[in-house]
NUBA-317996 format. One record per residue (C-alpha): residue in three letters; x, y, z. Coordinates in steps of 0.001 Angstrom, whole numbers, padded with zeros to 6 digits, always signed. Layout:
N
ALAXYZ...
***
This chain:
285
MET-017340-021637-049672VAL-020910-022794-050389LYS-023246-019769-050579CYS-026447-021065-052132CYS-027950-024007-053963PRO-027254-023727-057722LYS-030727-025125-058524CYS-033268-023656-056064ARG-031050-020822-054671ALA-031646-021876-051070ARG-029395-020194-048504ASN-028372-020667-044897SER-030878-019581-042268PRO-030564-018970-038499SER-032008-022440-037958GLY-029178-024171-039808ARG-027462-024872-043100PHE-029425-025558-046258TYR-027131-028440-047298SER-025636-031622-045892LYS-022435-033448-046797TYR-022779-036187-049383GLY-019379-037824-049841TYR-016528-036925-052189PHE-015599-037186-055841THR-012192-037136-057551PRO-011662-035117-060769LYS-009435-036651-063417HIS-007189-033640-064035ASN-005643-033414-060530HIS-007021-036413-058540GLN-007720-034214-055511PRO-010882-035254-053601ILE-013585-032588-053545PRO-016515-032733-051079ARG-019992-033146-052482TYR-023127-031616-050903ARG-026867-032207-051075CYS-029524-029527-050804ARG-032077-030274-048090ARG-034847-028455-049954CYS-034627-029726-053563LYS-032270-032715-052973ALA-029895-031472-055711LEU-026259-032585-055606PHE-023474-030034-056016SER-019948-029226-054878SER-017708-026209-054491ARG-016672-026699-058138SER-020261-026011-059233PHE-019627-022300-058635CYS-016305-022156-060551ASP-015799-021017-064143THR-014128-024361-064864PHE-017164-026423-063859ARG-017264-029746-065788GLU-014019-028993-067618HIS-011580-031891-067974LYS-008459-029752-068542PRO-008852-026407-066746ARG-005072-026007-066539LEU-005035-025273-070280ASN-007291-022204-070006PRO-004559-019605-069283LEU-002255-021214-071854ILE-004904-021147-074589PHE-005826-017570-073639LYS-002208-016460-074070ALA-001807-018413-077307LEU-004925-016997-078982CYS-003823-013455-078056SER-000264-014010-079283GLY-000707-014722-082968MET-001484-018463-082877THR-004340-019993-084845PHE-006820-022481-083418ARG-005214-025438-085176ARG-001686-024488-084162THR-002848-024022-080560ALA-004457-027462-080607ARG-001299-028995-082034VAL+001012-027336-079499PHE-001050-028367-076458HIS-001972-031844-077813VAL-005726-031360-077786SER-008358-031307-080504ARG-009416-028155-082304ASN-012945-028590-080887THR-011482-028356-077375VAL-009698-025115-078251TYR-012857-023708-079842ALA-015015-024644-076826LYS-012561-022989-074449PHE-012385-019957-076758LEU-016162-019488-076547LYS-016139-019802-072766LEU-013165-017484-072274SER-014559-014856-074653ALA-017874-014806-072780LYS-015997-014271-069513ALA-013843-011559-071138GLU-016980-009740-072301ARG-018397-009782-068764LEU-015119-008497-067336HIS-014977-005743-069956ILE-018476-004499-069137ARG-017663-004613-065421ALA-014397-002723-065938LEU-016121-000009-067983ARG-018724+000530-065271ALA-015936+001121-062756ARG-013951+003322-065168ARG-016395+006224-065501ARG-014114+009232-065070SER-012680+012175-066952MET-011320+011199-070373PRO-009747+014296-071923VAL-008801+012568-075207VAL-010227+009568-077073GLU-009061+008347-080481PHE-011599+006853-082872ASP-011078+005141-086209GLU-011887+002014-088230MET-009772-000879-089466GLU-010737-003332-092206SER-010690-007106-092504TYR-012689-009765-094327GLN-014566-013021-093820SER-013466-015975-095990SER-013156-013798-099100ARG-012322-010225-100073LEU-015893-009983-101293ASN-017047-010255-097649MET-015465-007142-096182LEU-015580-006308-092469SER-014989-003066-090617ILE-013910-002704-086969PRO-014604+000698-085357LEU-012242+001262-082419ALA-012202+003699-079515VAL-008876+003883-077663GLN-007716+005988-074741PRO-004276+007501-075503LYS-001128+006904-073448SER-002614+003936-071595GLY-003746+002232-074823PHE-006958+001121-073072ILE-009492-000178-075611LEU-012867+001301-074705ASP-014825-000610-077319ALA-014485-002464-080617ARG-017333-003643-082848VAL-017450-005734-086007ALA-019533-004393-088898LEU-020310-005604-092397MET-019342-003449-095345ARG-019785-003656-099091PRO-016854-005005-101112LYS-014707-002536-102987GLY-011827-002496-105407ARG-011161-004480-108564LEU-012499-007748-107145ALA-015875-006175-106350ALA-016005-004653-109853LYS-015222-008029-111402TYR-017904-009892-109428PRO-020675-007348-108764ASN-023351-009955-107996ALA-021222-012643-106383TRP-022487-012108-102828ARG-025899-010469-102866ARG-026531-011401-099223TRP-023401-009411-098260ASN-024448-006300-100143ARG-025234-004306-097012ASP-023341-001935-094796THR-023634-001848-090990ARG-020640+000406-090316LYS-022781+003339-089247GLU-024612+001244-086620ALA-021305-000108-085275CYS-019798+003382-085085ARG-022869+004617-083246SER-022550+001776-080742VAL-018872+002590-080063LEU-019593+006322-079710ARG-022504+005661-077353ARG-020077+003696-075196VAL-017773+006729-075096GLU-020734+008953-074198ARG-021700+006695-071278LEU-018122+006614-070000ARG-017174+010247-070317LYS-017251+012644-067382GLY-016945+016170-068666ARG-015839+017382-072068VAL-013853+015051-074305LEU-011606+015606-077320LEU-012242+013007-080023ARG-009488+012526-082573CYS-010347+010860-085863ASP-009219+010844-089456ALA-010654+013017-092224LYS-013585+010784-093166PRO-016437+013215-093994GLN-019059+011298-091980TYR-017132+011298-088704PRO-017677+014886-087382ALA-021473+014804-087679LEU-021612+011254-086318ILE-019490+012142-083299ARG-021377+015335-082456ALA-024701+013484-082717HIS-023788+010783-080199VAL-021164+012355-077901LYS-022325+015532-076195GLU-019847+018354-075617ALA-017346+016599-077863LYS-014598+018555-079579VAL-013622+016897-082872GLU-010042+017031-084096LEU-009525+015884-087686CYS-006139+014352-088428ARG-005024+014022-092041ARG-001952+012449-093530ASN-002120+014666-096598PRO+000619+017343-096546GLU-001740+019685-098464PHE-003553+020317-095151PRO-000887+021732-092824GLU-003482+023080-090405THR-004338+019551-089273LYS-002152+017101-087391ARG-000974+013697-088520PHE-002951+010868-086987THR-000005+009043-085414GLY-001626+008379-082063TYR-002029+005316-079942LEU-004928+003951-081979ASN-002589+003126-084863HIS-000330+001332-082411VAL-003255-000665-080991ALA-004451-001520-084510ALA-000951-002714-085408LYS-000891-004896-082297LEU-004258-006349-083289ARG-002880-007220-086726ALA+000152-008894-085149ASP-001503-010681-082226LEU-004670-012009-083892ALA-003863-014444-086684ARG-007242-013875-088344LEU-006460-010150-088835ARG-003025-010443-090407ARG-002485-009252-093946ARG-001474-011704-096690THR-001984-014833-094656TRP-003851-018092-095148ALA-005622-017622-091787CYS-008815-015575-091901THR-012143-015165-090185ARG-014791-017750-091064LYS-017561-016172-088988TRP-017625-012485-088135GLN-019366-013318-084839ASN-016229-015200-083758LEU-014135-012178-084666GLN-016221-010119-082245LYS-015634-012748-079537HIS-011899-012733-080312LEU-011851-008943-079921TYR-013349-009251-076439LEU-010646-011805-075635TYR-007948-009438-076849MET-009446-006502-074940ALA-009070-008560-071762TRP-005442-009246-072716ASN-004656-005646-073713ASN-006499-003960-070834GLY-005031-006303-068220TYR-008193-007898-066851ARG-007784-010639-064275MET-009128-013608-066204PHE-007820-016267-063822SER-007626-016175-060020
***
């Protein structure tokens, strides 16, 4: 249904419609004729496809297949090879689908504001191109349902023997944005909570003060794996399960693999895509 002009935003009035019919055109992917319209105010041409997410796409039928493939452990090149398209096509569809997944995630969080008695918070590590370019991913997960509330990508300084061997290899990477990413995830929890919330996290010393500073009325529960602390519980919650699924379902996050992240910005987009997959958003009508 035509609601408004995509160029001048003209709408129907009591005196009549803002558009007139202007023939048909036939897309290549299904050869089904689609009516074309012309705006009476600005003379712009448009059709009902101008308001679809697949506007100007030559192969929209591949969108759900590529979405499933990229959230099921396949790399970009393997996806392109399986569906007989170029890698640039897969990458272009990945960017478009991730932008839509981000919009759906923000919309779902706005509608999800309710009581959250327990939230699990932790970080997982990855890297970009080299172990010298370490990345951190703070996660906030709702137990039982496994709903991912938020996930952010942060830069972190390299560590271990490789960092000691090459201390000045990547000066531009010698910065740490983990604290800013953790603050962003915790602010998301604060905006979503309704009432008091119990935040479970591991025994990292910075976590309790960080949580209490950004989540009001939060009760912090430290979970250690060390048997020397019997008063605390083991952190075997749903967040570890979600992190394991991320490692298995995103090829760029697997351990000991030739596939890795080339740009951390694309990792953030891939996380939004996986959140849509994990949380069950309706990506396609």
